[in-house]
C-alpha positions as CSV (number, residue, x, y, z in Angstrom):
1,M,-7.6,21.3,112.5
2,W,-10.3,22.2,115.0
3,L,-13.2,24.7,115.4
4,Q,-12.5,26.9,118.4
5,K,-15.6,29.1,118.3
6,L,-19.0,29.3,116.5
7,S,-21.1,32.4,116.3
8,L,-24.7,32.6,114.9
9,I,-27.1,35.4,114.2
10,N,-30.7,34.6,113.0
11,F,-29.7,31.1,111.8
12,K,-32.7,28.7,111.8
13,N,-34.1,28.8,115.3
14,Y,-31.2,30.8,116.8
15,S,-31.5,34.5,117.3
16,E,-27.9,34.8,118.6
17,A,-25.5,32.3,120.0
18,E,-21.8,31.9,120.6
19,L,-20.1,28.6,121.6
20,L,-16.5,27.8,122.6
21,F,-15.5,24.3,121.8
22,S,-13.2,21.6,123.1
23,P,-10.6,20.4,120.6
24,S,-11.7,16.8,121.3
25,V,-15.4,15.8,121.9
26,N,-18.4,18.3,122.0
27,A,-22.0,17.2,122.6
28,F,-25.3,19.0,122.1
29,T,-28.0,17.5,124.3
30,G,-31.7,18.4,124.5
31,N,-35.2,17.5,123.3
32,N,-36.1,16.9,119.7
33,G,-36.6,20.2,117.9
34,A,-34.4,22.2,120.4
35,G,-31.9,23.1,117.7
36,K,-29.1,20.6,118.3
37,T,-28.9,19.5,114.6
38,N,-29.0,23.2,113.5
39,L,-25.6,23.7,115.2
40,L,-24.1,20.8,113.3
41,D,-25.6,22.3,110.1
42,A,-24.0,25.7,110.8
43,I,-20.6,23.9,111.1
44,H,-21.4,22.2,107.8
45,Y,-22.0,25.6,106.2
46,L,-18.6,26.8,107.3
47,S,-16.9,23.8,105.7
48,L,-18.9,23.1,102.5
49,C,-20.7,26.4,101.9
50,K,-24.2,25.0,102.2
51,S,-26.7,23.2,104.4
52,Y,-26.5,19.5,104.8
53,F,-30.3,19.2,104.9
54,N,-31.8,21.9,102.7
55,P,-30.3,23.3,99.5
56,I,-32.4,26.6,99.7
57,D,-30.2,29.1,101.5
58,G,-33.0,31.6,102.2
59,Q,-34.9,29.0,104.2
60,Q,-32.1,29.0,106.8
61,I,-32.9,32.5,107.9
62,K,-34.8,32.7,111.2
63,Q,-38.5,33.3,110.7
64,G,-39.3,37.0,110.7
65,E,-35.7,38.1,110.1
66,E,-34.0,39.4,107.0
67,F,-30.6,37.8,107.2
68,F,-28.4,35.3,108.8
69,I,-24.7,35.2,109.7
70,I,-22.5,32.2,110.6
71,Q,-18.9,32.7,111.7
72,G,-16.3,30.2,112.8
73,A,-12.8,30.6,114.3
74,F,-10.6,27.6,113.2
75,N,-7.2,26.6,114.2
76,K,-5.5,24.9,111.3
77,N,-1.8,24.0,111.2
78,E,-1.3,26.3,114.2
79,Q,-2.8,29.2,112.3
80,D,-6.0,31.0,113.2
81,E,-8.6,31.2,110.4
82,I,-11.9,33.0,110.3
83,V,-14.6,31.7,108.0
84,S,-18.0,33.5,107.7
85,C,-21.2,33.1,105.7
86,G,-23.9,35.7,105.4
87,L,-27.1,35.9,103.5
88,K,-29.8,38.6,103.1
89,R,-33.1,37.7,101.7
90,A,-33.3,37.9,97.9
91,Q,-29.5,38.6,97.7
92,K,-26.5,36.5,96.9
93,K,-24.8,34.5,99.6
94,Q,-21.5,36.0,100.8
95,F,-18.7,33.6,101.9
96,K,-15.4,34.9,103.3
97,R,-12.2,33.5,104.6
98,N,-10.2,35.9,106.8
99,K,-12.4,38.7,105.6
100,K,-11.7,38.1,101.9
101,E,-14.8,37.1,99.9
102,Y,-14.6,34.1,97.5
103,Q,-15.4,34.7,93.9
104,R,-16.1,31.0,93.5
105,L,-17.4,28.9,96.4
106,A,-15.7,25.8,94.8
107,D,-12.4,27.3,95.9
108,H,-13.3,26.9,99.5
109,I,-14.3,23.2,99.3
110,G,-11.7,20.9,100.9
111,L,-9.9,23.6,102.9
112,F,-11.8,22.7,106.1
113,P,-12.8,19.0,105.4
114,L,-15.8,17.6,107.3
115,V,-17.7,14.4,107.5
116,M,-21.4,14.3,108.7
117,I,-23.3,11.2,109.8
118,S,-27.0,11.8,110.0
119,P,-30.3,9.8,110.0
120,N,-30.9,11.5,106.6
121,D,-28.0,9.3,105.2
122,I,-30.4,6.4,104.9
123,S,-31.2,7.9,101.5
124,I,-27.8,6.6,100.3
125,I,-29.2,3.1,100.7
126,I,-32.9,3.3,99.9
127,E,-33.0,6.1,97.3
128,G,-31.8,6.1,93.7
129,S,-28.3,6.1,92.3
130,E,-28.1,9.9,92.3
131,E,-27.7,9.9,96.1
132,R,-24.8,7.4,95.9
133,R,-23.0,9.4,93.1
134,R,-23.4,12.5,95.2
135,F,-21.8,10.7,98.1
136,V,-18.8,9.7,96.0
137,D,-18.5,13.2,94.4
138,N,-18.6,14.8,97.9
139,V,-15.7,12.8,99.1
140,I,-13.5,13.2,96.0
141,S,-14.3,16.9,95.7
142,Q,-12.9,17.6,99.2
143,T,-9.6,16.3,98.0
144,D,-9.6,17.4,94.4
145,N,-10.9,20.8,93.3
146,A,-10.4,20.0,89.6
147,Y,-12.7,17.0,90.0
148,L,-15.6,19.3,91.1
149,D,-15.0,21.5,88.1
150,E,-15.0,18.4,85.9
151,V,-18.4,17.2,87.3
152,L,-19.9,20.7,86.7
153,L,-18.6,20.7,83.2
154,Y,-20.0,17.2,82.5
155,N,-23.4,18.2,83.8
156,R,-23.4,21.2,81.6
157,N,-22.4,19.1,78.5
158,L,-25.1,16.6,79.4
159,L,-27.8,19.2,79.6
160,T,-26.7,20.6,76.2
161,R,-26.7,17.2,74.5
162,N,-30.2,16.4,76.0
163,A,-31.5,19.7,74.7
164,L,-30.2,18.9,71.2
165,L,-31.9,15.5,71.4
166,R,-35.2,17.2,72.3
167,Q,-34.7,19.7,69.4
168,I,-34.1,16.9,66.9
169,A,-37.3,15.1,68.1
170,L,-39.3,18.4,67.8
171,T,-38.0,19.6,64.4
172,G,-37.0,16.3,62.8
173,K,-33.7,18.0,61.8
174,Y,-30.7,15.8,62.6
175,D,-27.1,17.1,62.2
176,P,-24.7,14.2,62.9
177,A,-21.7,16.5,62.9
178,L,-23.2,18.8,65.6
179,L,-24.1,15.8,67.7
180,E,-20.6,14.4,67.3
181,I,-19.1,17.6,68.7
182,Y,-21.4,17.4,71.8
183,D,-20.4,13.7,72.2
184,E,-16.7,14.5,72.1
185,Q,-17.2,17.1,74.9
186,L,-19.2,14.7,77.0
187,V,-16.7,11.9,76.5
188,L,-13.7,14.0,77.4
189,S,-15.0,15.1,80.8
190,G,-16.8,11.8,81.4
191,N,-13.6,9.8,81.0
192,R,-11.7,12.0,83.4
193,I,-14.4,11.6,86.0
194,F,-14.6,7.9,85.5
195,E,-10.9,7.4,85.9
196,K,-10.9,9.4,89.2
197,R,-13.9,7.5,90.5
198,K,-12.4,4.2,89.6
199,V,-9.1,4.9,91.4
200,F,-10.9,6.4,94.4
201,M,-13.2,3.4,94.8
202,Q,-10.2,0.9,94.8
203,T,-8.8,2.7,97.8
204,F,-12.1,3.5,99.5
205,T,-13.6,0.0,99.3
206,E,-10.6,-1.4,101.3
207,I,-11.0,1.2,104.0
208,F,-14.7,0.7,104.2
209,N,-14.3,-3.1,104.7
210,Q,-11.9,-2.5,107.6
211,H,-14.3,-0.2,109.4
212,Y,-17.3,-2.5,108.9
213,R,-15.4,-5.5,110.2
214,Y,-14.5,-3.5,113.3
215,L,-18.1,-2.3,114.0
216,S,-19.7,-5.7,113.4
217,D,-17.0,-7.8,115.1
218,D,-16.6,-9.4,111.6
219,A,-20.0,-11.1,112.1
220,E,-21.5,-10.1,108.8
221,R,-20.3,-10.3,105.2
222,V,-21.0,-7.1,103.3
223,E,-19.9,-5.9,99.9
224,L,-19.5,-2.5,98.3
225,V,-19.1,-2.5,94.5
226,Y,-18.7,0.4,92.0
227,E,-20.8,0.0,88.9
228,S,-20.3,2.0,85.7
229,P,-21.2,1.5,82.1
230,L,-17.6,2.6,81.3
231,L,-16.2,-0.4,83.2
232,K,-17.4,-2.6,80.3
233,E,-17.1,-0.5,77.2
234,D,-15.5,2.7,75.8
235,F,-17.7,5.8,76.4
236,A,-17.6,7.0,72.8
237,E,-18.7,3.6,71.6
238,L,-21.5,3.5,74.2
239,L,-22.9,6.8,72.9
240,K,-22.9,5.5,69.3
241,K,-24.7,2.3,70.2
242,S,-27.3,4.1,72.3
243,L,-28.0,6.8,69.7
244,E,-31.3,5.4,68.5
245,R,-32.6,4.9,72.0
246,D,-31.4,8.3,73.0
247,R,-33.3,9.9,70.1
248,I,-36.5,8.0,71.0
249,L,-36.3,8.9,74.7
250,E,-34.9,12.4,74.0
251,R,-32.1,12.1,76.7
252,T,-28.7,10.6,77.1
253,T,-29.2,7.1,78.5
254,T,-25.6,6.0,79.1
255,G,-22.5,7.6,80.7
256,I,-21.0,8.3,84.1
257,H,-24.3,9.9,85.2
258,K,-25.5,6.3,85.4
259,D,-22.8,5.2,87.8
260,D,-23.9,3.5,91.0
261,L,-22.7,1.7,94.1
262,T,-24.2,-1.6,95.0
263,F,-24.5,-2.6,98.7
264,T,-25.0,-6.2,99.7
265,I,-25.1,-8.2,103.0
266,H,-24.5,-12.0,102.8
267,G,-24.8,-11.6,99.0
268,M,-28.3,-10.0,99.2
269,P,-29.3,-6.4,98.6
270,L,-28.8,-4.4,101.8
271,K,-31.8,-2.3,101.0
272,K,-34.2,-5.3,101.2
273,F,-32.5,-7.8,103.5
274,G,-30.5,-5.6,106.0
275,S,-32.0,-4.8,109.4
276,Q,-32.2,-1.2,110.4
277,G,-29.1,-1.8,112.7
278,Q,-27.2,-3.4,109.8
279,Q,-28.1,-0.6,107.4
280,K,-27.0,2.0,110.0
281,S,-23.7,0.2,110.6
282,F,-23.1,0.1,106.8
283,L,-23.7,3.9,106.6
284,I,-21.5,4.6,109.6
285,A,-18.7,2.4,108.0
286,L,-19.2,4.4,104.7
287,K,-18.8,7.7,106.5
288,L,-15.9,6.6,108.7
289,A,-14.2,5.4,105.5
290,Q,-14.8,8.9,104.1
291,Y,-13.2,10.3,107.2
292,T,-10.1,8.1,106.9
293,F,-9.7,8.8,103.2
294,L,-9.9,12.6,103.8
295,H,-7.4,12.3,106.7
296,R,-4.9,10.4,104.6
297,Q,-5.3,12.8,101.6
298,K,-5.2,16.0,103.6
299,G,-2.6,15.0,106.2
300,F,-4.8,16.4,109.1
301,E,-8.0,15.3,110.8
302,P,-11.3,16.6,109.3
303,L,-14.2,17.5,111.6
304,L,-16.6,14.7,112.5
305,L,-20.3,15.5,113.0
306,L,-22.5,12.7,114.5
307,D,-26.2,13.5,114.5
308,D,-28.5,11.2,116.5
309,I,-25.9,8.5,116.1
310,F,-27.1,6.1,118.8
311,D,-30.5,5.3,117.5
312,K,-30.9,1.7,116.2
313,L,-27.3,0.8,117.3
314,D,-26.9,-1.9,119.9
315,D,-24.8,-1.2,123.0
316,N,-21.8,-3.1,121.7
317,R,-21.6,-1.2,118.4
318,T,-22.3,2.1,120.2
319,Y,-19.4,1.4,122.5
320,K,-17.0,0.4,119.7
321,L,-17.9,3.4,117.6
322,M,-17.3,5.9,120.4
323,K,-14.1,4.2,121.4
324,M,-13.0,4.3,117.8
325,V,-13.7,7.9,117.1
326,S,-12.3,9.1,120.4
327,D,-9.0,7.4,119.5
328,Q,-6.0,9.4,118.4
329,D,-6.7,8.8,114.7
330,F,-9.7,11.1,115.0
331,G,-9.8,14.8,115.7
332,Q,-12.6,17.1,116.9
333,I,-16.0,15.5,117.2
334,F,-19.5,17.0,117.5
335,I,-22.4,14.8,118.7
336,T,-26.1,15.4,119.2
337,D,-28.3,13.3,121.5
338,T,-31.5,13.7,123.5
339,S,-29.9,12.2,126.6
340,R,-27.2,14.1,128.6
341,K,-27.1,11.0,130.9
342,R,-26.3,8.7,128.0
343,I,-23.5,10.9,126.7
344,T,-22.0,11.2,130.2
345,A,-22.1,7.5,130.8
346,I,-20.6,6.5,127.4
347,F,-17.7,8.8,127.6
348,K,-17.1,8.0,131.3
349,E,-16.9,4.3,130.3
350,I,-14.3,4.9,127.6
351,E,-12.5,7.5,129.8
352,V,-12.7,10.4,127.4
353,Q,-13.6,14.0,128.4
354,V,-16.6,15.6,126.6
355,R,-17.9,19.1,126.7
356,I,-21.7,19.0,126.9
357,F,-23.9,21.9,125.8
358,D,-27.6,21.9,126.9
359,I,-29.8,23.1,124.0
360,D,-33.4,24.4,124.5
361,K,-35.5,26.2,121.9
362,G,-32.5,27.8,120.2
363,E,-30.8,28.7,123.4
364,V,-27.5,27.4,124.6
365,G,-27.6,26.6,128.3
366,N,-25.2,25.0,130.8
367,L,-22.1,23.2,129.7
368,E,-19.6,21.0,131.4
């Protein structure tokens, strides 16, 4: 699968743009703030129906305009596919594939798989467990539509149970039978999610380890571990044991919404003891493992988007990364960098052709 053409109208800092891409490596070069990352975000929209950086769709409309349109022409399994996203201020987002509008955006997820590597990904390491669960859910959802529906159902059930706990605290009226019904619903969807996460992590961890060993020349010992309350005890029993605490705190304190990933380097927390370069290598290995997992599950190469990838990586890891992603196991790649000279030199060294677009203030200039 590859993206042949991208068209934009009033998207972020672009009034209008049309770009024709190479099926291999494409690079956007220019100063910070020129709009390079916005092009990656437009591609992300076409794949996952939303911005990678900002969940508020209306804020993607160019200042002073009333709407935006993004359209992409894909080639997938030798078939042409047109995907478009449009939004008018104060109206519902429209998402279409081959001119047919989706009734549920979830039905589009996974059809055009994509992996994005961005400086923002550092939140996976330094922020709370929600960021790491979101990462896991994003990977699984692109291969399993039923999983995404299950997560949405679990979150609804969790909100309902929490609302009941607050009501009990407010009124003092406790109906064990009603709470038991809510618990059963939460356990049913929670167990399904847990089993899928557990199976996924068994495969994913092995792939991650392979990628990190390659990037670091096997010089560092890192570990990625899946943590869940359900690994130690049955979910229904956990809810019973935590009932008193839940009533005091007025929220559900155990369940798969407490799942986490732990990252260590040489047995120590990566967040505290990993250098910036080691943290970035860890993140890149995570995302490359995501790419490999999606590739195996889908049977074709996802898109790979690399935003400001060279910052904080030494020359050896930069060379190995570009050599790796330019290999035959990877498909179409999009890269942003402030230096055209650096892009040219790197791909000349590894003998891979790259199409370079010069970006300046929302305008697409020369390409080679």
